[in-house]
C-alpha positions as CSV (number, residue, x, y, z in Angstrom):
1,M,0.0,0.0,0.0
2,R,1.2,3.5,-0.8
3,S,0.6,6.9,0.7
4,E,0.3,9.9,-1.6
5,V,0.9,13.6,-1.0
6,Q,-0.1,16.1,-3.6
7,V,1.2,19.7,-3.2
8,V,-0.5,22.4,-5.3
9,F,1.3,25.7,-5.7
10,G,-0.9,27.2,-8.4
11,P,-2.4,26.4,-11.7
12,G,-0.3,23.8,-13.5
13,E,2.3,23.7,-10.6
14,E,1.8,20.6,-8.6
15,V,4.1,18.1,-7.0
16,H,3.0,14.5,-6.5
17,L,4.9,12.5,-3.9
18,A,4.4,8.8,-3.1
19,V,5.8,6.7,-0.2
20,D,5.4,3.1,0.8
21,A,3.1,2.8,3.8
22,A,5.9,1.0,5.7
23,E,8.1,4.1,5.3
24,V,5.6,6.6,6.8
25,L,6.9,8.1,9.9
26,S,5.2,7.6,13.3
27,F,3.2,10.5,14.6
28,D,5.8,11.6,17.0
29,V,8.7,11.4,14.6
30,A,6.7,13.1,11.9
31,R,5.7,16.0,14.2
32,Q,9.3,16.4,15.3
33,W,10.5,16.5,11.6
34,L,7.9,19.1,10.8
35,D,8.8,21.2,13.8
36,E,12.5,21.2,12.9
37,Q,11.7,22.2,9.2
38,F,9.2,24.8,10.3
39,V,11.9,26.5,12.4
40,K,14.8,25.9,10.0
41,H,12.9,27.6,7.1
42,G,11.7,30.6,9.1
43,C,8.0,29.8,8.9
44,E,5.7,32.1,10.8
45,P,2.4,31.1,12.6
46,M,-0.6,31.7,10.4
47,R,-3.0,32.4,13.2
48,G,-3.1,35.6,15.3
49,S,-3.2,33.5,18.5
50,G,0.2,32.1,17.6
51,K,-1.1,28.5,17.8
52,V,0.5,26.3,15.0
53,L,-1.5,23.3,14.0
54,I,0.1,20.3,12.3
55,A,-1.6,21.3,9.0
56,D,-0.2,24.8,9.4
57,K,3.3,23.3,9.7
58,I,2.8,21.2,6.6
59,L,1.6,24.3,4.6
60,G,4.3,26.5,6.0
61,V,7.1,24.1,5.1
62,A,5.7,23.4,1.6
63,A,5.4,27.2,1.0
64,A,8.9,27.9,2.3
65,V,10.7,25.3,0.4
66,G,8.8,25.5,-2.9
67,P,8.3,23.0,-5.6
68,A,11.9,22.6,-6.5
69,A,12.8,21.3,-3.0
70,L,9.8,19.0,-3.0
71,R,10.9,17.5,-6.3
72,D,14.3,16.6,-4.8
73,P,14.0,12.9,-4.2
74,A,15.4,12.9,-0.6
75,F,13.6,15.9,0.7
76,G,10.3,15.1,-1.1
77,L,10.4,11.6,0.4
78,D,11.0,13.0,3.9
79,F,8.2,15.5,3.4
80,A,5.7,12.9,2.2
81,R,6.7,10.5,5.0
82,A,6.1,13.2,7.6
83,A,2.9,14.7,6.2
84,S,1.3,11.2,5.9
85,G,2.5,10.2,9.4
86,A,1.5,13.4,11.1
87,L,-2.0,13.3,9.7
88,S,-2.3,9.4,9.7
89,K,-3.8,9.6,6.2
90,A,-2.9,7.7,3.0
91,L,-3.9,10.6,0.7
92,V,-3.0,14.2,1.6
93,K,-3.6,17.2,-0.6
94,V,-1.8,20.4,0.3
95,D,-3.0,23.6,-1.5
96,V,-0.4,26.3,-0.7
97,G,-2.3,29.0,-2.6
98,R,-5.6,28.4,-0.8
99,L,-3.9,27.6,2.5
100,S,-5.7,24.3,2.9
101,V,-4.9,20.7,3.7
102,S,-7.4,18.0,2.9
103,F,-7.4,14.2,3.0
């Protein structure tokens, strides 16, 4: 079984990532990876309260690194493993332009 992560940056600009279900990170490890990337790439909280949801971290990291980084085989795989693991979903759609994550 495979997990898929689709990241949409705009019309005609999409990145499709796939990962074997056995490679998906556990929730804790996925959250830690997203936390590290969120800080590393200087992402800012999207909410006035300062609260950062897991979906916000996924969106923030995707927006910060852009499509080129997600197309990098190593980084793209890590992102897909973390997004799938953090949300516990086999299919994740990240729409950067609309600031939405659906599954």
